[in-house]
N, CA, C and O atoms as CSV, one atom per row, in Angstrom:
chain,resi,resn,atom,element,x,y,z
A,1,MET,N,N,149.770,57.017,-10.789
A,1,MET,CA,C,148.943,56.734,-11.950
A,1,MET,C,C,148.545,55.259,-11.918
A,1,MET,O,O,149.358,54.385,-11.615
A,2,GLU,N,N,147.294,55.007,-12.232
A,2,GLU,CA,C,146.798,53.641,-12.267
A,2,GLU,C,C,147.397,52.894,-13.459
A,2,GLU,O,O,147.725,53.491,-14.484
A,3,ASN,N,N,147.532,51.574,-13.300
A,3,ASN,CA,C,148.060,50.752,-14.392
A,3,ASN,C,C,147.202,50.840,-15.641
A,3,ASN,O,O,147.722,50.830,-16.757
A,4,LEU,N,N,145.879,50.927,-15.457
A,4,LEU,CA,C,144.972,51.024,-16.597
A,4,LEU,C,C,145.290,52.260,-17.437
A,4,LEU,O,O,145.343,52.190,-18.665
A,5,THR,N,N,145.497,53.376,-16.770
A,5,THR,CA,C,145.828,54.630,-17.461
A,5,THR,C,C,147.188,54.518,-18.131
A,5,THR,O,O,147.350,54.898,-19.291
A,6,LYS,N,N,148.156,54.001,-17.403
A,6,LYS,CA,C,149.509,53.842,-17.957
A,6,LYS,C,C,149.487,52.941,-19.191
A,6,LYS,O,O,150.134,53.236,-20.195
A,7,ASN,N,N,148.744,51.852,-19.108
A,7,ASN,CA,C,148.654,50.924,-20.243
A,7,ASN,C,C,147.976,51.566,-21.442
A,7,ASN,O,O,148.382,51.335,-22.582
A,8,LYS,N,N,146.954,52.366,-21.199
A,8,LYS,CA,C,146.247,53.057,-22.292
A,8,LYS,C,C,147.185,54.037,-22.990
A,8,LYS,O,O,147.218,54.103,-24.219
A,9,ILE,N,N,147.944,54.795,-22.204
A,9,ILE,CA,C,148.912,55.738,-22.767
A,9,ILE,C,C,149.965,54.984,-23.581
A,9,ILE,O,O,150.275,55.363,-24.710
A,10,GLN,N,N,150.502,53.933,-23.008
A,10,GLN,CA,C,151.543,53.137,-23.670
A,10,GLN,C,C,151.023,52.574,-24.997
A,10,GLN,O,O,151.729,52.592,-26.005
A,11,LYS,N,N,149.796,52.080,-24.987
A,11,LYS,CA,C,149.219,51.505,-26.202
A,11,LYS,C,C,149.046,52.573,-27.293
A,11,LYS,O,O,149.319,52.312,-28.465
A,12,LEU,N,N,148.596,53.766,-26.910
A,12,LEU,CA,C,148.452,54.860,-27.882
A,12,LEU,C,C,149.800,55.223,-28.497
A,12,LEU,O,O,149.903,55.432,-29.706
A,13,ILE,N,N,150.817,55.294,-27.669
A,13,ILE,CA,C,152.157,55.663,-28.148
A,13,ILE,C,C,152.730,54.586,-29.053
A,13,ILE,O,O,153.317,54.887,-30.093
A,14,GLU,N,N,152.561,53.332,-28.658
A,14,GLU,CA,C,153.132,52.226,-29.429
A,14,GLU,C,C,152.404,51.988,-30.749
A,14,GLU,O,O,153.013,51.514,-31.707
A,15,SER,N,N,151.121,52.307,-30.816
A,15,SER,CA,C,150.356,51.990,-32.012
A,15,SER,C,C,150.295,53.140,-33.022
A,15,SER,O,O,149.636,53.021,-34.054
A,16,ASN,N,N,150.973,54.244,-32.733
A,16,ASN,CA,C,150.996,55.398,-33.645
A,16,ASN,C,C,152.421,55.910,-33.798
A,16,ASN,O,O,153.080,56.244,-32.813
A,17,ALA,N,N,152.891,55.970,-35.039
A,17,ALA,CA,C,154.270,56.425,-35.281
A,17,ALA,C,C,154.491,57.833,-34.740
A,17,ALA,O,O,155.522,58.115,-34.130
A,18,VAL,N,N,153.520,58.717,-34.965
A,18,VAL,CA,C,153.576,60.069,-34.413
A,18,VAL,C,C,152.283,60.283,-33.626
A,18,VAL,O,O,151.187,60.289,-34.188
A,19,MET,N,N,152.435,60.456,-32.326
A,19,MET,CA,C,151.285,60.587,-31.429
A,19,MET,C,C,151.382,61.907,-30.678
A,19,MET,O,O,152.417,62.230,-30.095
A,20,VAL,N,N,150.287,62.665,-30.700
A,20,VAL,CA,C,150.247,63.957,-30.018
A,20,VAL,C,C,149.126,63.935,-28.976
A,20,VAL,O,O,147.956,63.740,-29.305
A,21,PHE,N,N,149.506,64.136,-27.730
A,21,PHE,CA,C,148.537,64.328,-26.657
A,21,PHE,C,C,148.331,65.827,-26.552
A,21,PHE,O,O,149.265,66.569,-26.247
A,22,MET,N,N,147.098,66.277,-26.806
A,22,MET,CA,C,146.853,67.710,-26.928
A,22,MET,C,C,145.465,68.076,-26.417
A,22,MET,O,O,144.639,67.215,-26.117
A,23,LYS,N,N,145.243,69.363,-26.331
A,23,LYS,CA,C,143.917,69.866,-25.987
A,23,LYS,C,C,143.170,70.079,-27.300
A,23,LYS,O,O,143.545,70.923,-28.114
A,24,GLY,N,N,142.113,69.303,-27.489
A,24,GLY,CA,C,141.368,69.343,-28.731
A,24,GLY,C,C,141.853,68.267,-29.688
A,24,GLY,O,O,142.513,67.307,-29.292
A,25,THR,N,N,141.509,68.452,-30.958
A,25,THR,CA,C,141.900,67.501,-31.994
A,25,THR,C,C,142.704,68.230,-33.062
A,25,THR,O,O,142.793,69.458,-33.054
A,26,LYS,N,N,143.286,67.468,-33.980
A,26,LYS,CA,C,144.068,68.125,-35.030
A,26,LYS,C,C,143.186,68.971,-35.938
A,26,LYS,O,O,143.669,69.915,-36.561
A,27,LEU,N,N,141.900,68.645,-36.020
A,27,LEU,CA,C,140.983,69.461,-36.815
A,27,LEU,C,C,140.468,70.668,-36.042
A,27,LEU,O,O,140.053,71.659,-36.641
A,28,MET,N,N,140.493,70.588,-34.706
A,28,MET,CA,C,140.012,71.691,-33.888
A,28,MET,C,C,140.819,71.777,-32.577
A,28,MET,O,O,140.326,71.403,-31.513
A,29,PRO,N,N,142.058,72.271,-32.669
A,29,PRO,CA,C,142.854,72.450,-31.449
A,29,PRO,C,C,142.159,73.425,-30.499
A,29,PRO,O,O,141.536,74.395,-30.928
A,30,GLN,N,N,142.281,73.144,-29.192
A,30,GLN,CA,C,141.608,73.960,-28.190
A,30,GLN,C,C,142.550,74.876,-27.422
A,30,GLN,O,O,142.133,75.511,-26.453
A,31,CYS,N,N,143.816,74.958,-27.836
A,31,CYS,CA,C,144.728,75.935,-27.240
A,31,CYS,C,C,145.809,76.279,-28.259
A,31,CYS,O,O,146.069,75.517,-29.191
A,32,GLY,N,N,146.422,77.415,-28.071
A,32,GLY,CA,C,147.429,77.894,-29.011
A,32,GLY,C,C,148.644,76.990,-29.130
A,32,GLY,O,O,149.194,76.819,-30.218
A,33,PHE,N,N,149.065,76.410,-28.007
A,33,PHE,CA,C,150.245,75.535,-28.029
A,33,PHE,C,C,149.958,74.266,-28.828
A,33,PHE,O,O,150.790,73.809,-29.611
A,34,SER,N,N,148.769,73.706,-28.618
A,34,SER,CA,C,148.370,72.524,-29.392
A,34,SER,C,C,148.268,72.875,-30.867
A,34,SER,O,O,148.684,72.094,-31.723
A,35,ASN,N,N,147.721,74.038,-31.168
A,35,ASN,CA,C,147.612,74.487,-32.555
A,35,ASN,C,C,148.987,74.636,-33.192
A,35,ASN,O,O,149.165,74.277,-34.356
A,36,ASN,N,N,149.960,75.157,-32.457
A,36,ASN,CA,C,151.332,75.284,-32.980
A,36,ASN,C,C,151.859,73.936,-33.449
A,36,ASN,O,O,152.410,73.821,-34.544
A,37,VAL,N,N,151.686,72.913,-32.610
A,37,VAL,CA,C,152.189,71.576,-32.934
A,37,VAL,C,C,151.485,71.036,-34.176
A,37,VAL,O,O,152.134,70.487,-35.066
A,38,VAL,N,N,150.173,71.186,-34.242
A,38,VAL,CA,C,149.411,70.721,-35.400
A,38,VAL,C,C,149.896,71.418,-36.671
A,38,VAL,O,O,150.091,70.766,-37.697
A,39,GLN,N,N,150.092,72.731,-36.610
A,39,GLN,CA,C,150.531,73.478,-37.790
A,39,GLN,C,C,151.926,73.046,-38.241
A,39,GLN,O,O,152.187,72.933,-39.438
A,40,ILE,N,N,152.814,72.808,-37.288
A,40,ILE,CA,C,154.171,72.359,-37.626
A,40,ILE,C,C,154.125,71.004,-38.317
A,40,ILE,O,O,154.719,70.826,-39.381
A,41,LEU,N,N,153.422,70.050,-37.718
A,41,LEU,CA,C,153.364,68.703,-38.298
A,41,LEU,C,C,152.666,68.725,-39.661
A,41,LEU,O,O,153.091,68.028,-40.582
A,42,ASN,N,N,151.604,69.514,-39.796
A,42,ASN,CA,C,150.924,69.633,-41.088
A,42,ASN,C,C,151.841,70.238,-42.140
A,42,ASN,O,O,151.840,69.800,-43.290
A,43,SER,N,N,152.630,71.248,-41.754
A,43,SER,CA,C,153.519,71.895,-42.724
A,43,SER,C,C,154.618,70.948,-43.208
A,43,SER,O,O,155.140,71.109,-44.311
A,44,LEU,N,N,154.964,69.962,-42.381
A,44,LEU,CA,C,155.967,68.966,-42.768
A,44,LEU,C,C,155.344,67.792,-43.529
A,44,LEU,O,O,156.053,66.910,-44.015
A,45,GLY,N,N,154.014,67.791,-43.626
A,45,GLY,CA,C,153.335,66.706,-44.329
A,45,GLY,C,C,153.351,65.395,-43.568
A,45,GLY,O,O,153.275,64.323,-44.168
A,46,VAL,N,N,153.448,65.475,-42.261
A,46,VAL,CA,C,153.548,64.281,-41.414
A,46,VAL,C,C,152.150,63.770,-41.057
A,46,VAL,O,O,151.281,64.541,-40.648
A,47,GLU,N,N,151.949,62.470,-41.218
A,47,GLU,CA,C,150.721,61.866,-40.725
A,47,GLU,C,C,150.888,61.651,-39.229
A,47,GLU,O,O,151.908,61.132,-38.775
A,48,PHE,N,N,149.879,62.054,-38.470
A,48,PHE,CA,C,149.956,61.893,-37.020
A,48,PHE,C,C,148.568,61.681,-36.446
A,48,PHE,O,O,147.558,62.032,-37.056
A,49,ASN,N,N,148.546,61.102,-35.264
A,49,ASN,CA,C,147.301,60.886,-34.543
A,49,ASN,C,C,147.323,61.719,-33.276
A,49,ASN,O,O,148.383,62.052,-32.746
A,50,THR,N,N,146.135,62.047,-32.805
A,50,THR,CA,C,146.024,62.866,-31.607
A,50,THR,C,C,145.101,62.206,-30.590
A,50,THR,O,O,144.246,61.386,-30.925
A,51,PHE,N,N,145.307,62.594,-29.345
A,51,PHE,CA,C,144.387,62.227,-28.271
A,51,PHE,C,C,144.019,63.514,-27.560
A,51,PHE,O,O,144.891,64.262,-27.118
A,52,ASP,N,N,142.729,63.766,-27.452
A,52,ASP,CA,C,142.227,64.971,-26.792
A,52,ASP,C,C,142.210,64.743,-25.276
A,52,ASP,O,O,141.346,64.037,-24.756
A,53,VAL,N,N,143.167,65.344,-24.583
A,53,VAL,CA,C,143.262,65.148,-23.136
A,53,VAL,C,C,142.102,65.799,-22.388
A,53,VAL,O,O,141.858,65.479,-21.225
A,54,LEU,N,N,141.392,66.703,-23.039
A,54,LEU,CA,C,140.228,67.319,-22.399
A,54,LEU,C,C,139.085,66.317,-22.249
A,54,LEU,O,O,138.172,66.523,-21.450
A,55,SER,N,N,139.141,65.230,-23.024
A,55,SER,CA,C,138.088,64.215,-22.979
A,55,SER,C,C,138.321,63.161,-21.907
A,55,SER,O,O,137.435,62.350,-21.639
A,56,ASP,N,N,139.508,63.157,-21.286
A,56,ASP,CA,C,139.838,62.105,-20.314
A,56,ASP,C,C,140.802,62.660,-19.271
A,56,ASP,O,O,141.996,62.813,-19.528
A,57,PHE,N,N,140.263,62.959,-18.089
A,57,PHE,CA,C,141.069,63.554,-17.019
A,57,PHE,C,C,142.231,62.653,-16.603
A,57,PHE,O,O,143.325,63.145,-16.329
A,58,GLU,N,N,142.007,61.352,-16.553
A,58,GLU,CA,C,143.066,60.416,-16.141
A,58,GLU,C,C,144.252,60.465,-17.106
A,58,GLU,O,O,145.407,60.468,-16.682
A,59,ILE,N,N,143.956,60.502,-18.397
A,59,ILE,CA,C,145.032,60.603,-19.398
A,59,ILE,C,C,145.686,61.975,-19.314
A,59,ILE,O,O,146.907,62.092,-19.423
A,60,ARG,N,N,144.884,63.004,-19.123
A,60,ARG,CA,C,145.417,64.377,-19.044
A,60,ARG,C,C,146.460,64.499,-17.942
A,60,ARG,O,O,147.520,65.090,-18.149
A,61,GLU,N,N,146.165,63.951,-16.791
A,61,GLU,CA,C,147.117,64.002,-15.680
A,61,GLU,C,C,148.180,62.926,-15.811
A,61,GLU,O,O,149.345,63.154,-15.484
A,62,GLY,N,N,147.784,61.757,-16.288
A,62,GLY,CA,C,148.699,60.619,-16.391
A,62,GLY,C,C,149.829,60.840,-17.371
A,62,GLY,O,O,150.949,60.391,-17.131
A,63,ILE,N,N,149.557,61.528,-18.480
A,63,ILE,CA,C,150.596,61.729,-19.492
A,63,ILE,C,C,151.728,62.591,-18.933
A,63,ILE,O,O,152.885,62.425,-19.318
A,64,LYS,N,N,151.402,63.495,-18.039
A,64,LYS,CA,C,152.426,64.345,-17.425
A,64,LYS,C,C,153.382,63.508,-16.569
A,64,LYS,O,O,154.593,63.725,-16.571
A,65,GLU,N,N,152.817,62.560,-15.849
A,65,GLU,CA,C,153.643,61.665,-15.032
A,65,GLU,C,C,154.393,60.678,-15.922
A,65,GLU,O,O,155.564,60.384,-15.681
A,66,PHE,N,N,153.726,60.176,-16.936
A,66,PHE,CA,C,154.307,59.184,-17.844
A,66,PHE,C,C,155.592,59.708,-18.474
A,66,PHE,O,O,156.594,58.996,-18.543
A,67,SER,N,N,155.557,60.944,-18.928
A,67,SER,CA,C,156.704,61.534,-19.630
A,67,SER,C,C,157.620,62.335,-18.715
A,67,SER,O,O,158.718,62.730,-19.108
A,68,ASP,N,N,157.159,62.569,-17.501
A,68,ASP,CA,C,157.859,63.448,-16.578
A,68,ASP,C,C,158.006,64.843,-17.201
A,68,ASP,O,O,159.054,65.482,-17.102
A,69,TRP,N,N,156.928,65.291,-17.841
A,69,TRP,CA,C,156.877,66.591,-18.508
A,69,TRP,C,C,155.578,67.271,-18.074
A,69,TRP,O,O,154.510,66.674,-18.208
A,70,PRO,N,N,155.637,68.497,-17.559
A,70,PRO,CA,C,154.465,69.096,-16.907
A,70,PRO,C,C,153.403,69.716,-17.814
A,70,PRO,O,O,152.322,70.065,-17.341
A,71,THR,N,N,153.691,69.859,-19.095
A,71,THR,CA,C,152.755,70.596,-19.945
A,71,THR,C,C,152.223,69.750,-21.100
A,71,THR,O,O,152.762,68.696,-21.439
A,72,ILE,N,N,151.155,70.255,-21.678
A,72,ILE,CA,C,150.522,69.653,-22.845
A,72,ILE,C,C,150.472,70.742,-23.900
A,72,ILE,O,O,150.161,71.886,-23.567
A,73,PRO,N,N,150.762,70.441,-25.144
A,73,PRO,CA,C,150.818,69.141,-25.793
A,73,PRO,C,C,152.134,68.402,-25.567
A,73,PRO,O,O,153.147,68.970,-25.158
A,74,GLN,N,N,152.061,67.101,-25.857
A,74,GLN,CA,C,153.242,66.251,-25.810
A,74,GLN,C,C,153.278,65.429,-27.088
A,74,GLN,O,O,152.270,64.862,-27.509
A,75,VAL,N,N,154.457,65.374,-27.696
A,75,VAL,CA,C,154.607,64.694,-28.977
A,75,VAL,C,C,155.554,63.507,-28.819
A,75,VAL,O,O,156.632,63.619,-28.236
A,76,TYR,N,N,155.120,62.370,-29.356
A,76,TYR,CA,C,155.912,61.146,-29.355
A,76,TYR,C,C,156.163,60.718,-30.788
A,76,TYR,O,O,155.267,60.758,-31.632
A,77,LEU,N,N,157.406,60.306,-31.050
A,77,LEU,CA,C,157.807,59.819,-32.364
A,77,LEU,C,C,158.383,58.427,-32.203
A,77,LEU,O,O,159.420,58.242,-31.566
A,78,LYS,N,N,157.705,57.449,-32.784
A,78,LYS,CA,C,158.123,56.042,-32.698
A,78,LYS,C,C,158.414,55.644,-31.249
A,78,LYS,O,O,159.421,54.998,-30.960
A,79,GLY,N,N,157.520,56.040,-30.349
A,79,GLY,CA,C,157.632,55.668,-28.944
A,79,GLY,C,C,158.515,56.556,-28.099
A,79,GLY,O,O,158.567,56.393,-26.880
A,80,GLU,N,N,159.212,57.496,-28.720
A,80,GLU,CA,C,160.127,58.382,-27.994
A,80,GLU,C,C,159.472,59.744,-27.769
A,80,GLU,O,O,158.897,60.329,-28.686
A,81,PHE,N,N,159.568,60.235,-26.544
A,81,PHE,CA,C,159.034,61.556,-26.229
A,81,PHE,C,C,159.928,62.618,-26.841
A,81,PHE,O,O,161.121,62.679,-26.545
A,82,LEU,N,N,159.346,63.466,-27.706
A,82,LEU,CA,C,160.108,64.552,-28.321
A,82,LEU,C,C,160.043,65.824,-27.496
A,82,LEU,O,O,161.058,66.497,-27.313
A,83,GLY,N,N,158.858,66.161,-26.994
A,83,GLY,CA,C,158.701,67.380,-26.219
A,83,GLY,C,C,157.354,68.015,-26.483
A,83,GLY,O,O,156.435,67.392,-27.015
A,84,GLY,N,N,157.267,69.273,-26.096
A,84,GLY,CA,C,156.037,70.025,-26.260
A,84,GLY,C,C,156.173,71.071,-27.340
A,84,GLY,O,O,157.047,70.982,-28.203
A,85,SER,N,N,155.318,72.049,-27.288
A,85,SER,CA,C,155.244,73.080,-28.317
A,85,SER,C,C,156.564,73.829,-28.486
A,85,SER,O,O,157.044,73.972,-29.610
A,86,ASP,N,N,157.155,74.306,-27.400
A,86,ASP,CA,C,158.392,75.094,-27.496
A,86,ASP,C,C,159.529,74.297,-28.127
A,86,ASP,O,O,160.265,74.812,-28.969
A,87,ILE,N,N,159.667,73.045,-27.717
A,87,ILE,CA,C,160.743,72.209,-28.253
A,87,ILE,C,C,160.512,71.934,-29.736
A,87,ILE,O,O,161.451,71.984,-30.531
A,88,LEU,N,N,159.266,71.645,-30.111
A,88,LEU,CA,C,158.984,71.405,-31.528
A,88,LEU,C,C,159.239,72.645,-32.367
A,88,LEU,O,O,159.752,72.544,-33.481
A,89,ILE,N,N,158.889,73.809,-31.848
A,89,ILE,CA,C,159.159,75.061,-32.575
A,89,ILE,C,C,160.665,75.228,-32.778
A,89,ILE,O,O,161.102,75.567,-33.879
A,90,GLU,N,N,161.462,74.997,-31.739
A,90,GLU,CA,C,162.924,75.106,-31.854
A,90,GLU,C,C,163.471,74.121,-32.876
A,90,GLU,O,O,164.289,74.481,-33.723
A,91,MET,N,N,163.008,72.861,-32.791
A,91,MET,CA,C,163.481,71.825,-33.712
A,91,MET,C,C,163.054,72.145,-35.153
A,91,MET,O,O,163.822,71.934,-36.092
A,92,TYR,N,N,161.850,72.644,-35.316
A,92,TYR,CA,C,161.342,73.002,-36.638
A,92,TYR,C,C,162.184,74.134,-37.243
A,92,TYR,O,O,162.600,74.062,-38.399
A,93,ASN,N,N,162.422,75.166,-36.452
A,93,ASN,CA,C,163.186,76.323,-36.936
A,93,ASN,C,C,164.623,75.965,-37.284
A,93,ASN,O,O,165.203,76.559,-38.193
A,94,SER,N,N,165.200,75.009,-36.579
A,94,SER,CA,C,166.585,74.614,-36.851
A,94,SER,C,C,166.688,73.562,-37.956
A,94,SER,O,O,167.780,73.281,-38.451
A,95,GLY,N,N,165.548,72.981,-38.339
A,95,GLY,CA,C,165.562,71.941,-39.367
A,95,GLY,C,C,165.742,70.540,-38.833
A,95,GLY,O,O,165.639,69.572,-39.586
A,96,THR,N,N,166.009,70.414,-37.542
A,96,THR,CA,C,166.262,69.082,-36.983
A,96,THR,C,C,164.995,68.245,-36.858
A,96,THR,O,O,165.067,67.016,-36.879
A,97,LEU,N,N,163.833,68.887,-36.728
A,97,LEU,CA,C,162.587,68.128,-36.587
A,97,LEU,C,C,162.282,67.355,-37.866
A,97,LEU,O,O,161.982,66.162,-37.818
A,98,LYS,N,N,162.358,68.027,-38.996
A,98,LYS,CA,C,162.076,67.362,-40.281
A,98,LYS,C,C,163.030,66.191,-40.492
A,98,LYS,O,O,162.615,65.101,-40.886
A,99,GLU,N,N,164.292,66.426,-40.231
A,99,GLU,CA,C,165.309,65.385,-40.406
A,99,GLU,C,C,165.041,64.193,-39.495
A,99,GLU,O,O,165.084,63.044,-39.936
A,100,LYS,N,N,164.764,64.472,-38.219
A,100,LYS,CA,C,164.520,63.392,-37.243
A,100,LYS,C,C,163.288,62.585,-37.630
A,100,LYS,O,O,163.310,61.355,-37.581
A,101,ILE,N,N,162.216,63.267,-38.013
A,101,ILE,CA,C,160.987,62.558,-38.386
A,101,ILE,C,C,161.227,61.704,-39.616
A,101,ILE,O,O,160.800,60.550,-39.654
A,102,GLU,N,N,161.898,62.242,-40.617
A,102,GLU,CA,C,162.164,61.488,-41.841
A,102,GLU,C,C,162.982,60.239,-41.556
A,102,GLU,O,O,162.686,59.166,-42.082
A,103,ILE,N,N,164.013,60.373,-40.723
A,103,ILE,CA,C,164.870,59.233,-40.383
A,103,ILE,C,C,164.087,58.180,-39.608
A,103,ILE,O,O,164.153,56.992,-39.924
A,104,GLU,N,N,163.347,58.617,-38.593
A,104,GLU,CA,C,162.599,57.674,-37.752
A,104,GLU,C,C,161.500,56.952,-38.535
A,104,GLU,O,O,161.307,55.749,-38.356
A,105,LEU,N,N,160.793,57.658,-39.382
A,105,LEU,CA,C,159.688,57.039,-40.109
A,105,LEU,C,C,160.189,56.129,-41.237
A,105,LEU,O,O,159.472,55.237,-41.690
A,106,ALA,N,N,161.416,56.363,-41.679
A,106,ALA,CA,C,161.996,55.524,-42.731
A,106,ALA,C,C,162.523,54.205,-42.168
A,106,ALA,O,O,162.680,53.230,-42.902
A,107,SER,N,N,162.794,54.178,-40.859
A,107,SER,CA,C,163.374,52.949,-40.281
A,107,SER,C,C,162.320,51.991,-39.822
A,107,SER,O,O,162.641,50.916,-39.316
């Protein structure tokens, strides 16, 4: 991955408390997995920002290397990689996602 791409990803993650790299936008997700993440975060009342990886091939491929995670969407909370759709669904169902987000955003 080029430094320019890595720096752009890093800046997006650092400048947004909750950052989602996804296909589409939070208003118009372009895949079911991205939609799952948007619905979960919306149901928790969490403010979050998104980056549409379909709009930038370098970011789309670079984020996978950056996180060492092969799939999209990818969710970051206060700079920490949380996971993708399946992990967020598990955390949401167990109640740990709401708790983690509340703690992180309060600090």
